[in-house]
Structure formats: C-alpha cells, structure tokens
C-alpha positions as CSV (number, residue, x, y, z in Angstrom):
1,M,-10.6,9.5,-6.5
2,P,-12.8,7.0,-8.4
3,P,-15.4,4.9,-6.7
4,L,-14.0,1.7,-5.0
5,P,-14.4,-1.2,-7.5
6,A,-17.0,-3.8,-6.4
7,D,-14.5,-6.7,-6.4
8,I,-12.2,-4.8,-4.0
9,I,-15.1,-3.9,-1.8
10,A,-16.1,-7.6,-1.6
11,V,-12.5,-8.5,-0.4
12,I,-12.2,-5.6,2.1
13,E,-15.6,-6.3,3.6
14,L,-14.3,-9.8,4.7
15,W,-11.6,-8.1,6.9
16,H,-11.9,-7.0,10.5
17,A,-13.4,-3.5,10.9
18,S,-10.1,-1.8,12.1
19,V,-8.3,-3.3,9.1
20,R,-11.0,-2.0,6.7
21,R,-10.6,1.5,8.1
22,T,-6.8,1.3,7.6
23,A,-7.2,-0.1,4.1
24,R,-9.6,2.7,3.1
25,Q,-7.2,5.2,4.6
26,L,-4.3,3.8,2.6
27,R,-6.4,3.7,-0.6
28,A,-7.3,7.4,-0.2
29,M,-3.6,8.2,0.4
30,C,-2.6,6.3,-2.7
31,W,-4.9,8.4,-4.9
32,D,-4.0,11.6,-3.2
33,V,-0.2,11.0,-3.6
34,A,-0.7,10.1,-7.3
35,Q,-2.5,13.3,-7.9
36,R,-0.3,15.6,-5.8
37,D,3.0,14.2,-7.0
38,N,2.0,14.1,-10.7
39,I,2.3,10.3,-10.9
40,G,-0.8,10.1,-13.1
41,A,-3.6,7.5,-13.0
42,L,-3.5,4.4,-11.0
43,S,-4.5,0.9,-11.9
44,E,-6.7,-0.5,-9.1
45,T,-7.1,-4.2,-9.3
46,L,-7.1,-7.4,-7.3
47,K,-3.7,-9.3,-7.5
48,W,-3.7,-12.7,-5.9
49,G,-7.1,-11.8,-4.5
50,E,-5.9,-8.7,-2.7
51,P,-6.3,-5.0,-3.5
52,A,-3.4,-3.5,-5.4
53,W,-2.5,-0.1,-6.9
54,R,0.1,0.7,-9.6
55,P,0.8,3.7,-11.8
56,V,-0.7,3.3,-15.2
57,A,2.2,5.1,-16.9
58,P,5.0,2.6,-17.7
59,R,8.4,2.8,-15.9
60,T,7.0,5.1,-13.2
61,G,6.7,2.9,-10.1
62,S,5.9,-0.4,-8.6
63,T,2.8,-2.1,-7.3
64,L,1.5,-1.7,-3.7
65,R,-0.7,-4.5,-2.6
66,I,-2.4,-5.0,0.7
67,G,-3.7,-8.0,2.5
68,W,-5.0,-9.2,5.8
69,K,-4.9,-12.7,7.5
70,E,-7.0,-14.0,10.3
71,A,-3.9,-15.4,11.9
72,T,-2.6,-11.9,12.4
73,P,-5.8,-9.9,13.0
74,D,-4.1,-6.6,14.2
75,R,-1.8,-6.4,11.2
76,L,-2.2,-5.1,7.7
77,N,0.3,-6.5,5.3
78,L,1.7,-4.1,2.6
79,Y,3.2,-6.2,-0.2
80,L,6.0,-4.7,-2.4
81,N,7.9,-6.0,-5.4
82,C,10.4,-8.5,-4.0
83,K,12.9,-7.6,-6.7
84,T,13.3,-4.2,-5.2
85,D,14.7,-2.8,-1.9
86,L,11.3,-1.1,-1.2
87,A,10.3,-3.2,1.9
88,F,13.7,-2.9,3.5
89,R,13.9,0.8,2.8
90,L,10.4,1.6,4.1
91,V,11.0,-0.2,7.4
92,S,14.3,1.5,7.7
93,D,12.8,4.9,7.0
94,L,9.9,4.5,9.4
95,P,10.8,1.9,12.1
96,E,8.4,3.4,14.6
97,V,5.4,2.8,12.2
98,F,6.3,-0.3,10.2
99,D,7.9,-3.7,10.8
100,G,8.9,-6.4,8.5
101,N,11.4,-9.2,7.9
102,S,11.5,-9.8,4.2
103,R,12.0,-8.2,0.9
104,R,8.4,-8.2,0.0
105,V,6.2,-7.3,2.9
106,I,6.0,-4.6,5.6
107,W,3.4,-4.7,8.4
108,C,1.5,-2.0,10.1
109,D,-0.4,-2.4,13.4
110,V,-4.0,-1.4,12.7
111,M,-4.7,-0.9,16.4
112,R,-2.7,2.3,16.2
113,A,-3.6,5.3,14.1
114,L,-1.3,5.4,11.2
115,P,0.1,8.9,10.4
116,D,-0.9,10.2,7.0
117,A,2.7,11.1,6.4
118,A,3.8,7.5,6.8
119,L,1.1,6.2,4.4
120,A,2.0,9.0,1.9
121,H,5.7,8.0,2.2
122,V,4.9,4.3,1.3
123,A,2.7,5.3,-1.6
124,R,5.1,7.9,-3.0
125,T,8.2,5.7,-2.6
126,T,6.5,2.8,-4.3
127,F,4.8,4.7,-7.1
128,T,8.0,6.6,-8.0
129,Y,10.4,3.7,-7.6
130,H,11.5,3.6,-11.3
131,R,11.7,7.4,-11.5
132,A,14.0,7.5,-8.5
133,A,16.2,4.8,-10.0
134,A,16.5,6.6,-13.3
C-alpha cells in the first residue's frame, strides 16, 4: 500500500477520531482487495474534497468515495456511483452493517467495529462493478 497522500491526510485529520480510524481501515481494505483480487492499481484522489479510490484499469470498476459530516458525527458516508445499483445492493447484502436510503450513499456507524469482511465486500463489489456486468 502506498503512503497516504498529503491532501487526503489533511482532509481525514479534520474528522472525528473514530471516523479517522474507520477511514484508514477502509483505505487499507481497498488496497488489500485490489491486490488480492487482481484488480490492479488504484487511483487515490480527492473528489469533491473527499478521499476516493478507483481502479486505474479502464472498465474494471467504479469509484468509492468517503465523507464525514459534523451533523452526523457517528456516521461515515460511503459514496457510490448513482448511475449504478451499488448502494442498494450493498445495503441489501449487509443490512446489519450498512444503512442507506439513496442510490449513491450508504452509511456505516463508526461507533461499532466494522467487520473486515463487510469492508472487503464494499471494495470488491465497487472495484469490480464493470467486470461483473460484462
């Protein structure tokens, strides 16, 4: 896993400590899944001022972006492409872990320990979205 880019560090450091921990856990899982599942390199950038990961190889998968809002301090938002069924599918797959009510975001409660399997499922499903559709 490459070092965390400085611009992403700056954003995550503004978040509540429990959210920072979950964000770093999710980041590590993204890179682990990309390597383990032969997804290839990930692009790690800020999109709309929030950390985001996407497979570099074209037509592999979609972007996974995360964000935190002071209005919902115990929740990490996982943003998915709204032109896909990813958000609905992930909430349906893991209702005990994730919640959501739209086509583009699922939420996780950062006050609970998130199982690695759930984070891996989010990363794998998102990063292989186009492969699965092919």
